[in-house]
PDB file of N, CA, C and O in Angstrom:
ATOM      1  N   MET A   1      -8.594   9.988   0.432  1.00  0.00           N
ATOM      2  CA  MET A   1      -7.597   8.956   0.471  1.00  0.00           C
ATOM      3  C   MET A   1      -6.491   9.360   1.446  1.00  0.00           C
ATOM      4  O   MET A   1      -6.084  10.520   1.504  1.00  0.00           O
ATOM      5  N   ILE A   2      -6.023   8.391   2.198  1.00  0.00           N
ATOM      6  CA  ILE A   2      -4.908   8.599   3.122  1.00  0.00           C
ATOM      7  C   ILE A   2      -3.644   8.086   2.447  1.00  0.00           C
ATOM      8  O   ILE A   2      -3.594   6.948   1.981  1.00  0.00           O
ATOM      9  N   LEU A   3      -2.641   8.923   2.400  1.00  0.00           N
ATOM     10  CA  LEU A   3      -1.373   8.556   1.775  1.00  0.00           C
ATOM     11  C   LEU A   3      -0.324   8.340   2.855  1.00  0.00           C
ATOM     12  O   LEU A   3      -0.098   9.198   3.708  1.00  0.00           O
ATOM     13  N   ILE A   4       0.310   7.176   2.798  1.00  0.00           N
ATOM     14  CA  ILE A   4       1.438   6.887   3.684  1.00  0.00           C
ATOM     15  C   ILE A   4       2.684   6.834   2.818  1.00  0.00           C
ATOM     16  O   ILE A   4       2.795   5.999   1.920  1.00  0.00           O
ATOM     17  N   ILE A   5       3.612   7.724   3.092  1.00  0.00           N
ATOM     18  CA  ILE A   5       4.899   7.712   2.392  1.00  0.00           C
ATOM     19  C   ILE A   5       5.869   6.967   3.299  1.00  0.00           C
ATOM     20  O   ILE A   5       6.223   7.433   4.382  1.00  0.00           O
ATOM     21  N   TYR A   6       6.285   5.804   2.830  1.00  0.00           N
ATOM     22  CA  TYR A   6       7.109   4.913   3.645  1.00  0.00           C
ATOM     23  C   TYR A   6       8.524   4.884   3.088  1.00  0.00           C
ATOM     24  O   TYR A   6       8.734   4.623   1.904  1.00  0.00           O
ATOM     25  N   ALA A   7       9.485   5.156   3.954  1.00  0.00           N
ATOM     26  CA  ALA A   7      10.889   5.125   3.535  1.00  0.00           C
ATOM     27  C   ALA A   7      11.716   4.542   4.675  1.00  0.00           C
ATOM     28  O   ALA A   7      11.937   5.188   5.700  1.00  0.00           O
ATOM     29  N   HIS A   8      12.163   3.323   4.475  1.00  0.00           N
ATOM     30  CA  HIS A   8      12.995   2.658   5.481  1.00  0.00           C
ATOM     31  C   HIS A   8      14.039   1.840   4.726  1.00  0.00           C
ATOM     32  O   HIS A   8      13.679   0.967   3.936  1.00  0.00           O
ATOM     33  N   PRO A   9      15.320   2.104   4.955  1.00  0.00           N
ATOM     34  CA  PRO A   9      16.358   1.406   4.196  1.00  0.00           C
ATOM     35  C   PRO A   9      16.439  -0.086   4.509  1.00  0.00           C
ATOM     36  O   PRO A   9      16.891  -0.867   3.672  1.00  0.00           O
ATOM     37  N   TYR A  10      16.008  -0.491   5.702  1.00  0.00           N
ATOM     38  CA  TYR A  10      16.073  -1.902   6.099  1.00  0.00           C
ATOM     39  C   TYR A  10      14.748  -2.336   6.721  1.00  0.00           C
ATOM     40  O   TYR A  10      14.685  -2.596   7.923  1.00  0.00           O
ATOM     41  N   PRO A  11      13.690  -2.415   5.914  1.00  0.00           N
ATOM     42  CA  PRO A  11      12.368  -2.701   6.475  1.00  0.00           C
ATOM     43  C   PRO A  11      12.283  -4.063   7.163  1.00  0.00           C
ATOM     44  O   PRO A  11      11.484  -4.243   8.082  1.00  0.00           O
ATOM     45  N   HIS A  12      13.093  -5.014   6.729  1.00  0.00           N
ATOM     46  CA  HIS A  12      13.048  -6.338   7.351  1.00  0.00           C
ATOM     47  C   HIS A  12      13.594  -6.321   8.786  1.00  0.00           C
ATOM     48  O   HIS A  12      13.409  -7.287   9.526  1.00  0.00           O
ATOM     49  N   HIS A  13      14.256  -5.247   9.179  1.00  0.00           N
ATOM     50  CA  HIS A  13      14.763  -5.106  10.545  1.00  0.00           C
ATOM     51  C   HIS A  13      13.780  -4.373  11.460  1.00  0.00           C
ATOM     52  O   HIS A  13      13.986  -4.326  12.673  1.00  0.00           O
ATOM     53  N   SER A  14      12.737  -3.812  10.903  1.00  0.00           N
ATOM     54  CA  SER A  14      11.826  -2.986  11.696  1.00  0.00           C
ATOM     55  C   SER A  14      10.512  -3.721  11.946  1.00  0.00           C
ATOM     56  O   SER A  14       9.642  -3.768  11.076  1.00  0.00           O
ATOM     57  N   HIS A  15      10.377  -4.286  13.123  1.00  0.00           N
ATOM     58  CA  HIS A  15       9.155  -5.014  13.467  1.00  0.00           C
ATOM     59  C   HIS A  15       7.966  -4.064  13.606  1.00  0.00           C
ATOM     60  O   HIS A  15       6.848  -4.412  13.225  1.00  0.00           O
ATOM     61  N   ALA A  16       8.198  -2.883  14.142  1.00  0.00           N
ATOM     62  CA  ALA A  16       7.111  -1.913  14.324  1.00  0.00           C
ATOM     63  C   ALA A  16       6.566  -1.443  12.979  1.00  0.00           C
ATOM     64  O   ALA A  16       5.351  -1.389  12.786  1.00  0.00           O
ATOM     65  N   ASN A  17       7.448  -1.107  12.059  1.00  0.00           N
ATOM     66  CA  ASN A  17       6.995  -0.648  10.741  1.00  0.00           C
ATOM     67  C   ASN A  17       6.306  -1.768   9.980  1.00  0.00           C
ATOM     68  O   ASN A  17       5.319  -1.528   9.285  1.00  0.00           O
ATOM     69  N   LYS A  18       6.811  -2.977  10.101  1.00  0.00           N
ATOM     70  CA  LYS A  18       6.182  -4.115   9.424  1.00  0.00           C
ATOM     71  C   LYS A  18       4.742  -4.270   9.890  1.00  0.00           C
ATOM     72  O   LYS A  18       3.833  -4.434   9.077  1.00  0.00           O
ATOM     73  N   ARG A  19       4.544  -4.217  11.182  1.00  0.00           N
ATOM     74  CA  ARG A  19       3.195  -4.363  11.745  1.00  0.00           C
ATOM     75  C   ARG A  19       2.289  -3.207  11.314  1.00  0.00           C
ATOM     76  O   ARG A  19       1.125  -3.420  10.976  1.00  0.00           O
ATOM     77  N   MET A  20       2.821  -1.997  11.328  1.00  0.00           N
ATOM     78  CA  MET A  20       2.048  -0.830  10.917  1.00  0.00           C
ATOM     79  C   MET A  20       1.583  -0.975   9.462  1.00  0.00           C
ATOM     80  O   MET A  20       0.419  -0.722   9.151  1.00  0.00           O
ATOM     81  N   LEU A  21       2.493  -1.381   8.580  1.00  0.00           N
ATOM     82  CA  LEU A  21       2.143  -1.522   7.169  1.00  0.00           C
ATOM     83  C   LEU A  21       1.148  -2.650   6.947  1.00  0.00           C
ATOM     84  O   LEU A  21       0.235  -2.519   6.131  1.00  0.00           O
ATOM     85  N   GLU A  22       1.314  -3.755   7.662  1.00  0.00           N
ATOM     86  CA  GLU A  22       0.355  -4.859   7.550  1.00  0.00           C
ATOM     87  C   GLU A  22      -1.051  -4.381   7.878  1.00  0.00           C
ATOM     88  O   GLU A  22      -2.004  -4.715   7.174  1.00  0.00           O
ATOM     89  N   GLN A  23      -1.182  -3.608   8.934  1.00  0.00           N
ATOM     90  CA  GLN A  23      -2.493  -3.103   9.336  1.00  0.00           C
ATOM     91  C   GLN A  23      -3.017  -2.061   8.351  1.00  0.00           C
ATOM     92  O   GLN A  23      -4.202  -2.069   8.018  1.00  0.00           O
ATOM     93  N   ALA A  24      -2.165  -1.180   7.890  1.00  0.00           N
ATOM     94  CA  ALA A  24      -2.581  -0.134   6.954  1.00  0.00           C
ATOM     95  C   ALA A  24      -3.073  -0.729   5.641  1.00  0.00           C
ATOM     96  O   ALA A  24      -4.003  -0.204   5.029  1.00  0.00           O
ATOM     97  N   ARG A  25      -2.456  -1.820   5.209  1.00  0.00           N
ATOM     98  CA  ARG A  25      -2.862  -2.456   3.943  1.00  0.00           C
ATOM     99  C   ARG A  25      -4.273  -3.035   4.006  1.00  0.00           C
ATOM    100  O   ARG A  25      -4.889  -3.256   2.963  1.00  0.00           O
ATOM    101  N   THR A  26      -4.790  -3.280   5.185  1.00  0.00           N
ATOM    102  CA  THR A  26      -6.133  -3.847   5.314  1.00  0.00           C
ATOM    103  C   THR A  26      -7.224  -2.782   5.239  1.00  0.00           C
ATOM    104  O   THR A  26      -8.406  -3.116   5.159  1.00  0.00           O
ATOM    105  N   LEU A  27      -6.846  -1.522   5.262  1.00  0.00           N
ATOM    106  CA  LEU A  27      -7.815  -0.431   5.294  1.00  0.00           C
ATOM    107  C   LEU A  27      -8.146   0.070   3.897  1.00  0.00           C
ATOM    108  O   LEU A  27      -7.267   0.208   3.046  1.00  0.00           O
ATOM    109  N   GLU A  28      -9.424   0.340   3.675  1.00  0.00           N
ATOM    110  CA  GLU A  28      -9.828   0.948   2.410  1.00  0.00           C
ATOM    111  C   GLU A  28      -9.419   2.411   2.409  1.00  0.00           C
ATOM    112  O   GLU A  28      -9.413   3.069   3.449  1.00  0.00           O
ATOM    113  N   GLY A  29      -9.078   2.908   1.232  1.00  0.00           N
ATOM    114  CA  GLY A  29      -8.770   4.321   1.100  1.00  0.00           C
ATOM    115  C   GLY A  29      -7.387   4.711   1.569  1.00  0.00           C
ATOM    116  O   GLY A  29      -7.115   5.887   1.812  1.00  0.00           O
ATOM    117  N   VAL A  30      -6.501   3.716   1.700  1.00  0.00           N
ATOM    118  CA  VAL A  30      -5.126   3.986   2.116  1.00  0.00           C
ATOM    119  C   VAL A  30      -4.189   3.581   0.984  1.00  0.00           C
ATOM    120  O   VAL A  30      -4.265   2.467   0.466  1.00  0.00           O
ATOM    121  N   GLU A  31      -3.314   4.492   0.612  1.00  0.00           N
ATOM    122  CA  GLU A  31      -2.282   4.201  -0.390  1.00  0.00           C
ATOM    123  C   GLU A  31      -0.924   4.293   0.301  1.00  0.00           C
ATOM    124  O   GLU A  31      -0.626   5.268   0.991  1.00  0.00           O
ATOM    125  N   ILE A  32      -0.110   3.261   0.102  1.00  0.00           N
ATOM    126  CA  ILE A  32       1.230   3.244   0.679  1.00  0.00           C
ATOM    127  C   ILE A  32       2.231   3.365  -0.459  1.00  0.00           C
ATOM    128  O   ILE A  32       2.227   2.566  -1.395  1.00  0.00           O
ATOM    129  N   ARG A  33       3.081   4.369  -0.367  1.00  0.00           N
ATOM    130  CA  ARG A  33       4.130   4.551  -1.369  1.00  0.00           C
ATOM    131  C   ARG A  33       5.467   4.284  -0.685  1.00  0.00           C
ATOM    132  O   ARG A  33       5.953   5.091   0.108  1.00  0.00           O
ATOM    133  N   SER A  34       6.044   3.139  -1.010  1.00  0.00           N
ATOM    134  CA  SER A  34       7.321   2.737  -0.427  1.00  0.00           C
ATOM    135  C   SER A  34       8.441   3.275  -1.313  1.00  0.00           C
ATOM    136  O   SER A  34       8.711   2.733  -2.386  1.00  0.00           O
ATOM    137  N   LEU A  35       9.079   4.330  -0.861  1.00  0.00           N
ATOM    138  CA  LEU A  35      10.062   5.018  -1.698  1.00  0.00           C
ATOM    139  C   LEU A  35      11.265   4.142  -2.039  1.00  0.00           C
ATOM    140  O   LEU A  35      11.783   4.223  -3.152  1.00  0.00           O
ATOM    141  N   TYR A  36      11.711   3.321  -1.118  1.00  0.00           N
ATOM    142  CA  TYR A  36      12.849   2.442  -1.419  1.00  0.00           C
ATOM    143  C   TYR A  36      12.463   1.380  -2.446  1.00  0.00           C
ATOM    144  O   TYR A  36      13.304   0.960  -3.241  1.00  0.00           O
ATOM    145  N   GLN A  37      11.211   0.944  -2.440  1.00  0.00           N
ATOM    146  CA  GLN A  37      10.750  -0.015  -3.442  1.00  0.00           C
ATOM    147  C   GLN A  37      10.549   0.652  -4.798  1.00  0.00           C
ATOM    148  O   GLN A  37      10.941   0.111  -5.832  1.00  0.00           O
ATOM    149  N   LEU A  38       9.941   1.820  -4.782  1.00  0.00           N
ATOM    150  CA  LEU A  38       9.661   2.526  -6.032  1.00  0.00           C
ATOM    151  C   LEU A  38      10.922   3.062  -6.697  1.00  0.00           C
ATOM    152  O   LEU A  38      11.007   3.118  -7.924  1.00  0.00           O
ATOM    153  N   TYR A  39      11.894   3.454  -5.892  1.00  0.00           N
ATOM    154  CA  TYR A  39      13.088   4.122  -6.422  1.00  0.00           C
ATOM    155  C   TYR A  39      14.366   3.513  -5.844  1.00  0.00           C
ATOM    156  O   TYR A  39      15.082   4.176  -5.094  1.00  0.00           O
ATOM    157  N   PRO A  40      14.656   2.259  -6.186  1.00  0.00           N
ATOM    158  CA  PRO A  40      15.863   1.619  -5.637  1.00  0.00           C
ATOM    159  C   PRO A  40      17.154   2.306  -6.072  1.00  0.00           C
ATOM    160  O   PRO A  40      18.193   2.162  -5.427  1.00  0.00           O
ATOM    161  N   ASP A  41      17.077   3.053  -7.171  1.00  0.00           N
ATOM    162  CA  ASP A  41      18.253   3.777  -7.668  1.00  0.00           C
ATOM    163  C   ASP A  41      18.305   5.213  -7.128  1.00  0.00           C
ATOM    164  O   ASP A  41      19.198   5.983  -7.481  1.00  0.00           O
ATOM    165  N   PHE A  42      17.334   5.563  -6.265  1.00  0.00           N
ATOM    166  CA  PHE A  42      17.253   6.880  -5.620  1.00  0.00           C
ATOM    167  C   PHE A  42      16.918   8.021  -6.585  1.00  0.00           C
ATOM    168  O   PHE A  42      17.051   9.190  -6.226  1.00  0.00           O
ATOM    169  N   ASN A  43      16.491   7.695  -7.794  1.00  0.00           N
ATOM    170  CA  ASN A  43      16.042   8.713  -8.750  1.00  0.00           C
ATOM    171  C   ASN A  43      14.535   8.882  -8.591  1.00  0.00           C
ATOM    172  O   ASN A  43      13.750   8.288  -9.330  1.00  0.00           O
ATOM    173  N   ILE A  44      14.150   9.683  -7.636  1.00  0.00           N
ATOM    174  CA  ILE A  44      12.737   9.848  -7.303  1.00  0.00           C
ATOM    175  C   ILE A  44      12.030  10.659  -8.379  1.00  0.00           C
ATOM    176  O   ILE A  44      12.510  11.711  -8.803  1.00  0.00           O
ATOM    177  N   ASP A  45      10.891  10.155  -8.808  1.00  0.00           N
ATOM    178  CA  ASP A  45      10.055  10.848  -9.785  1.00  0.00           C
ATOM    179  C   ASP A  45       9.260  11.911  -9.025  1.00  0.00           C
ATOM    180  O   ASP A  45       8.199  11.633  -8.465  1.00  0.00           O
ATOM    181  N   ILE A  46       9.780  13.099  -9.019  1.00  0.00           N
ATOM    182  CA  ILE A  46       9.189  14.180  -8.224  1.00  0.00           C
ATOM    183  C   ILE A  46       7.764  14.481  -8.669  1.00  0.00           C
ATOM    184  O   ILE A  46       6.887  14.693  -7.832  1.00  0.00           O
ATOM    185  N   ALA A  47       7.527  14.502  -9.963  1.00  0.00           N
ATOM    186  CA  ALA A  47       6.180  14.790 -10.463  1.00  0.00           C
ATOM    187  C   ALA A  47       5.189  13.723  -9.996  1.00  0.00           C
ATOM    188  O   ALA A  47       4.068  14.053  -9.609  1.00  0.00           O
ATOM    189  N   ALA A  48       5.582  12.468 -10.028  1.00  0.00           N
ATOM    190  CA  ALA A  48       4.695  11.383  -9.584  1.00  0.00           C
ATOM    191  C   ALA A  48       4.397  11.497  -8.093  1.00  0.00           C
ATOM    192  O   ALA A  48       3.267  11.264  -7.663  1.00  0.00           O
ATOM    193  N   GLU A  49       5.393  11.850  -7.320  1.00  0.00           N
ATOM    194  CA  GLU A  49       5.188  11.984  -5.876  1.00  0.00           C
ATOM    195  C   GLU A  49       4.328  13.202  -5.554  1.00  0.00           C
ATOM    196  O   GLU A  49       3.501  13.147  -4.644  1.00  0.00           O
ATOM    197  N   GLN A  50       4.507  14.290  -6.278  1.00  0.00           N
ATOM    198  CA  GLN A  50       3.657  15.466  -6.080  1.00  0.00           C
ATOM    199  C   GLN A  50       2.213  15.153  -6.457  1.00  0.00           C
ATOM    200  O   GLN A  50       1.282  15.605  -5.791  1.00  0.00           O
ATOM    201  N   GLU A  51       2.029  14.379  -7.525  1.00  0.00           N
ATOM    202  CA  GLU A  51       0.680  13.982  -7.941  1.00  0.00           C
ATOM    203  C   GLU A  51       0.019  13.129  -6.859  1.00  0.00           C
ATOM    204  O   GLU A  51      -1.153  13.328  -6.537  1.00  0.00           O
ATOM    205  N   ALA A  52       0.764  12.190  -6.304  1.00  0.00           N
ATOM    206  CA  ALA A  52       0.220  11.352  -5.229  1.00  0.00           C
ATOM    207  C   ALA A  52      -0.186  12.213  -4.034  1.00  0.00           C
ATOM    208  O   ALA A  52      -1.239  11.998  -3.434  1.00  0.00           O
ATOM    209  N   LEU A  53       0.643  13.174  -3.699  1.00  0.00           N
ATOM    210  CA  LEU A  53       0.315  14.079  -2.589  1.00  0.00           C
ATOM    211  C   LEU A  53      -0.927  14.912  -2.880  1.00  0.00           C
ATOM    212  O   LEU A  53      -1.747  15.142  -1.991  1.00  0.00           O
ATOM    213  N   SER A  54      -1.067  15.360  -4.110  1.00  0.00           N
ATOM    214  CA  SER A  54      -2.219  16.204  -4.447  1.00  0.00           C
ATOM    215  C   SER A  54      -3.531  15.413  -4.414  1.00  0.00           C
ATOM    216  O   SER A  54      -4.591  15.998  -4.191  1.00  0.00           O
ATOM    217  N   ARG A  55      -3.477  14.100  -4.631  1.00  0.00           N
ATOM    218  CA  ARG A  55      -4.680  13.256  -4.583  1.00  0.00           C
ATOM    219  C   ARG A  55      -5.095  12.927  -3.154  1.00  0.00           C
ATOM    220  O   ARG A  55      -6.244  12.562  -2.905  1.00  0.00           O
ATOM    221  N   ALA A  56      -4.179  13.055  -2.236  1.00  0.00           N
ATOM    222  CA  ALA A  56      -4.429  12.630  -0.855  1.00  0.00           C
ATOM    223  C   ALA A  56      -5.261  13.649  -0.084  1.00  0.00           C
ATOM    224  O   ALA A  56      -5.113  14.860  -0.251  1.00  0.00           O
ATOM    225  N   ASP A  57      -6.135  13.124   0.762  1.00  0.00           N
ATOM    226  CA  ASP A  57      -6.875  13.971   1.694  1.00  0.00           C
ATOM    227  C   ASP A  57      -6.095  14.145   2.992  1.00  0.00           C
ATOM    228  O   ASP A  57      -6.216  15.158   3.681  1.00  0.00           O
ATOM    229  N   LEU A  58      -5.304  13.146   3.302  1.00  0.00           N
ATOM    230  CA  LEU A  58      -4.533  13.166   4.547  1.00  0.00           C
ATOM    231  C   LEU A  58      -3.220  12.449   4.333  1.00  0.00           C
ATOM    232  O   LEU A  58      -2.414  12.348   5.257  1.00  0.00           O
TER     233      LEU A  58
END
């Protein structure tokens, strides 16, 4: 599995990132973790993120 850790405070302003994510979502075996979406209060679940990293091949 390919893991993409995405963190952009203003994703609606980034045309390049929007296009990249649109394309990545069409691929099998790709997981996208949007940190600003998952943790809007900035309290990152470190154990969950480490687990996601350990599952990833790339």
